[in-house]
C-alpha positions in Angstrom: -79.4 15.2 -97.4 -81.6 13.4 -94.9 -79.8 11.0 -92.6 -79.8 7.3 -93.3 -83.2 5.8 -92.6 -83.7 3.9 -89.4 -87.2 2.6 -89.2 -88.7 -0.1 -91.5 -91.2 2.3 -93.0 -88.6 5.0 -93.7 -86.3 2.4 -95.3 -89.1 1.2 -97.5 -89.8 4.7 -98.8 -86.1 5.7 -99.0 -85.8 4.9 -102.8 -88.7 7.3 -103.5 -87.1 9.9 -101.3 -83.9 9.6 -103.4 -85.9 9.6 -106.6 -87.8 12.8 -105.5 -84.4 14.4 -104.8 -83.0 13.5 -108.2 -85.6 15.5 -110.1 -84.1 18.5 -111.9 -86.5 20.9 -110.2 -86.0 19.6 -106.7 -83.0 21.7 -105.7 -84.6 24.9 -107.0 -87.9 24.2 -105.3 -86.4 23.3 -101.9 -84.0 26.2 -102.0 -86.8 28.2 -100.4 -86.5 26.3 -97.2 -84.6 28.1 -94.4 -82.8 27.1 -91.2 -84.1 28.2 -87.8 -80.5 29.2 -87.1 -80.8 32.0 -89.8 -84.5 32.7 -89.4 -86.1 32.0 -85.9 -89.6 32.0 -87.4 -88.7 28.6 -89.0 -88.2 25.3 -87.2 -86.5 22.0 -88.0 -87.6 18.4 -87.3 -86.1 16.9 -84.2 -83.4 14.3 -84.9 -84.9 10.8 -84.4 -81.8 9.6 -82.5 -82.3 12.3 -79.8 -85.8 10.9 -79.1 -84.1 7.7 -77.8 -86.3 5.9 -80.3 -89.2 5.9 -78.0 -91.5 7.2 -80.7 -93.8 8.6 -78.0 -93.7 12.3 -78.5 -97.2 12.7 -80.0 -99.6 13.0 -77.1 -102.3 10.8 -78.7 -100.0 7.8 -79.3 -96.9 6.7 -81.3 -95.5 9.0 -83.9 -96.5 8.0 -87.4 -93.7 6.9 -89.7 -95.1 8.6 -92.8 -97.6 11.4 -93.1 -99.3 13.1 -96.0 -99.8 16.8 -95.8 -101.5 19.6 -97.7 -101.9 23.3 -96.8 -104.1 26.0 -98.0 -102.7 29.5 -98.2 -103.7 33.1 -98.5 -101.8 36.2 -99.4 -100.9 38.6 -96.6 -99.0 41.9 -96.4 -96.9 43.4 -93.7 -98.4 46.8 -92.9 -95.1 48.2 -91.8 -92.7 47.1 -94.6 -95.2 46.3 -97.4 -93.6 42.8 -97.8 -96.0 40.3 -99.3 -96.3 36.7 -98.2 -98.0 34.7 -101.0 -97.8 31.5 -99.0 -99.3 32.5 -95.7 -100.7 29.4 -94.0 -104.5 29.4 -93.6 -105.4 25.7 -93.3 -103.3 22.7 -92.3 -104.3 19.1 -93.0 -102.2 16.1 -92.1 -103.2 12.4 -92.4 -101.4 9.2 -91.3 -99.7 7.8 -94.4 -100.2 4.2 -93.2 -103.8 4.8 -92.3 -105.1 7.6 -94.6 -108.5 7.5 -92.8 -106.8 8.8 -89.7 -106.8 12.6 -89.9 -104.2 13.8 -87.5 -105.1 17.4 -87.8 -107.4 19.6 -90.0 -107.6 23.1 -88.8 -107.8 26.7 -90.1 -104.8 28.8 -89.2 -104.9 32.5 -88.3 -102.5 34.5 -90.5 -100.1 36.9 -88.7 -100.3 39.8 -91.2 -103.5 41.3 -92.6 -104.9 39.2 -95.5 -104.8 40.9 -98.9 -106.3 37.9 -100.9 -108.2 35.1 -99.4 -108.3 33.1 -102.7 -111.7 31.9 -101.8 -112.6 30.6 -105.2 -109.6 28.3 -105.0 -109.5 27.2 -101.3 -113.0 28.0 -100.1 -111.6 30.1 -97.2 -113.1 33.6 -96.6 -112.8 36.4 -94.2 -115.8 35.0 -92.3 -114.1 31.5 -92.1 -111.1 32.9 -90.2 -113.1 35.0 -87.8 -112.6 33.7 -84.3 -109.7 31.5 -85.4 -107.0 31.6 -82.7 -104.8 28.7 -84.0 -101.7 30.4 -85.3 -98.6 29.4 -87.4 -96.7 28.8 -84.2 -99.4 26.3 -83.0 -99.2 24.5 -86.3 -95.4 24.3 -86.0 -95.8 23.0 -82.4 -98.1 20.2 -83.7 -95.7 19.3 -86.5 -92.8 19.2 -84.0 -94.8 16.8 -81.9 -95.8 14.5 -84.8 -92.5 14.5 -86.7 -88.9 13.7 -86.4 -86.2 13.9 -89.1 -87.0 10.2 -89.7 -90.6 11.0 -90.6 -91.4 10.7 -94.3 -93.6 13.6 -95.4 -95.6 12.9 -98.6 -97.5 15.4 -100.8 -97.9 17.1 -104.1 -95.5 20.0 -104.6 -94.7 19.6 -100.9 -92.1 22.4 -100.9 -95.0 24.9 -101.0 -96.5 23.4 -97.9 -93.1 23.3 -96.1 -92.5 27.0 -97.0 -96.0 27.9 -95.7 -95.3 26.1 -92.5 -91.8 27.4 -92.3 -90.5 23.9 -91.7 -87.1 22.7 -92.7 -87.5 19.0 -93.6 -85.9 17.0 -96.4 -87.2 13.4 -96.1 -90.0 13.9 -98.6 -91.7 12.0 -101.4 -93.5 14.2 -103.9 -95.9 13.0 -106.5 -95.3 16.2 -108.6 -91.7 15.1 -109.1 -92.3 11.3 -109.6 -95.1 11.3 -112.1 -94.2 12.5 -115.6 -96.2 14.5 -118.1 -96.5 13.1 -121.7 -95.2 16.2 -123.5 -92.5 17.2 -121.0 -90.8 14.8 -118.6 -89.7 17.5 -116.1 -92.9 19.5 -116.1 -95.0 19.1 -113.0 -98.4 17.4 -113.7 -101.2 18.8 -111.5 -102.6 16.8 -108.7 -106.0 16.9 -110.5 -104.5 15.4 -113.7 -102.6 12.7 -111.8 -105.6 11.7 -109.8 -107.8 11.5 -112.9 -105.2 9.5 -115.0 -103.9 7.2 -112.3 -106.8 6.7 -109.9 -109.7 7.4 -112.3 -111.2 10.0 -110.0 -112.3 13.6 -110.4 -111.0 16.2 -108.0 -113.5 18.9 -106.7 -113.2 22.4 -108.1 -112.6 23.9 -104.7 -109.5 22.6 -102.9 -110.1 20.4 -99.9 -106.7 19.9 -98.2 -107.7 16.7 -96.4 -108.7 15.2 -99.8 -105.6 16.5 -101.5 -103.4 14.9 -98.9 -105.3 11.6 -99.2 -105.1 11.6 -103.0 -101.4 12.4 -103.1 -100.8 9.6 -100.6 -102.9 7.2 -102.8 -100.9 8.3 -105.9 -97.6 7.7 -104.1 -98.7 4.3 -102.8 -99.7 3.3 -106.4 -96.3 4.5 -107.7 -94.5 2.5 -104.9 -96.5 -0.7 -105.5 -95.8 -0.5 -109.2 -92.1 0.2 -108.7 -92.5 3.5 -110.6 -93.8 1.7 -113.7 -96.8 4.0 -114.3 -98.1 5.6 -117.4 -97.3 9.2 -118.2 -99.8 11.9 -117.3 -101.8 13.6 -120.0 -102.1 17.2 -118.7 -105.3 19.2 -119.2 -105.1 21.9 -121.8 -104.7 24.8 -119.4 -101.5 23.1 -118.0 -99.8 22.1 -121.3 -97.2 24.9 -121.6 -94.5 22.8 -123.2 -91.9 25.6 -123.3 -92.5 27.3 -119.9 -90.1 25.2 -117.8 -86.8 26.4 -119.2 -84.3 28.4 -117.2 -85.0 31.5 -119.3 -88.7 31.7 -118.5 -90.8 32.8 -115.6 -94.5 31.9 -115.0 -96.3 34.9 -113.6 -99.6 34.3 -111.9 -102.1 36.1 -109.7 -102.3 39.0 -112.2 -105.3 41.2 -111.1 -108.2 42.0 -113.5 -107.5 45.0 -115.7 -103.8 44.4 -116.0 -102.8 43.8 -119.6 -99.6 42.5 -121.2 -98.1 45.9 -121.5 -98.6 46.6 -117.8 -96.9 43.3 -117.0 -93.9 44.2 -119.2 -93.6 47.6 -117.5 -93.7 46.0 -114.1 -90.6 44.0 -114.9 -88.8 47.1 -116.3 -89.8 49.2 -113.3 -88.8 46.7 -110.6 -85.8 44.9 -112.2 -84.7 47.1 -115.1 -84.8 44.0 -117.3 -86.9 44.0 -120.6 -88.4 40.6 -121.3 -87.7 39.1 -124.7 -91.3 38.4 -125.2 -94.5 37.7 -123.3 -96.9 34.8 -123.9 -100.7 35.1 -124.1 -102.4 36.5 -121.0 -104.6 33.7 -119.7 -107.7 34.9 -118.0 -110.3 32.6 -116.5 -113.9 32.7 -117.6 -115.0 34.0 -114.2 -112.9 37.1 -114.6 -110.5 36.2 -111.8 -106.8 36.5 -111.7 -104.8 35.9 -114.8 -101.4 34.3 -115.6 -98.8 34.6 -118.3 -95.4 33.1 -119.3 -92.6 35.6 -119.7 -89.5 34.8 -121.8 -86.0 36.3 -121.4 -82.9 36.3 -123.5 -80.9 34.5 -120.9 -81.4 32.4 -117.8 -79.4 35.1 -115.9 -82.0 37.7 -116.8 -84.8 35.4 -115.6 -82.9 34.7 -112.4 -82.4 38.4 -111.8 -86.1 39.1 -112.2 -87.0 36.3 -110.0 -84.7 37.5 -107.2 -85.9 41.1 -107.8 -89.4 40.1 -107.0 -88.7 37.8 -104.2 -90.4 39.0 -101.1 -92.0 42.0 -102.7 
C-alpha cells in the first residue's frame, strides 16, 4: 500500500487511488512490478519524507503533485538468451496533471536489446525514428526519479503497462481502465478510445500519440473525480466486446504473426506448457493483414495460470 497522503493534492486523489486498488484486476496487473532490491534494473520512487518536503528535486521547478503518463513500446529480444521483452520502452510522455498543457517530457527511448517488432502501425515508431536516439531507459528512469516521489499521484490508462515498461515500482496510481465500467462486463477494461468517445465526445487518432493519450486519460480521470464517480457505463466497440474473456480460466493471446492458424496456436501451448486448451475462440485478423489475436479457454484456472507462467519471459 502507498503511505498515507501528505500533500493537499495527494489527499484529494486518495479516494480514487483506493478505488483503483479495489478493482478485482488490480493485484494481478500490478504483480508484474518488481523491487530494485530483487532486480537492479528497476527503481522505486523516493520517499517524500526523505526529501524534507522541499519539493525542489526537479531542476525546472517544484515537483508536480500529480502527473499523467503514457508510454509507447516495442518488442525486443536478447540475442544471448533469446528472452523477449514485449514492453520495451520506446517513447515516454509525461504531462503535469494539474496543468495538462505542460508537457514535462516527450522523448523517444533507445531500446537496450535489438528490436524484433517496432509496431509501427500502432505507435508510429519505425527503425528510422530511433536512429540516432541516445536517450535510454536509464535516462528515462533518472527523469522519473527527479520528477516523482512516493507521494506523487501517477495517472493513466492501464498504467501498470507503463510502469513495467519503465521498470518503476510505484503504487500511488489512479487508472481510468479500472474506474470506468463497461456495459456488458463491469470488470472488463474499456479501451481508452471507447472511454474518450463516450465520456468526452472525442475521437482518438488511429496511430497512438502518447502525449495525447496521457492528456485524455487525465481528462477522463478529472471528469470521474468531479462527478464523484457517477459516470455512465462505457459501450465498448465491437472488437473489444469479448464478454467471456476475462475469467480466470481464459487467456487472451495477441501478436500472432500472419500465417499462424488456430491449430498452430494450440500446438504452441502443448509444446511449451504440455497443457491442451479446452477450446480456442475465433482467430481475429485485422483487415490490413497484421497480427492476429485469439481467446484461449482452459478447463481450470490452474491450467490457465500454468500456461501464463510458462510463457512469461519467453
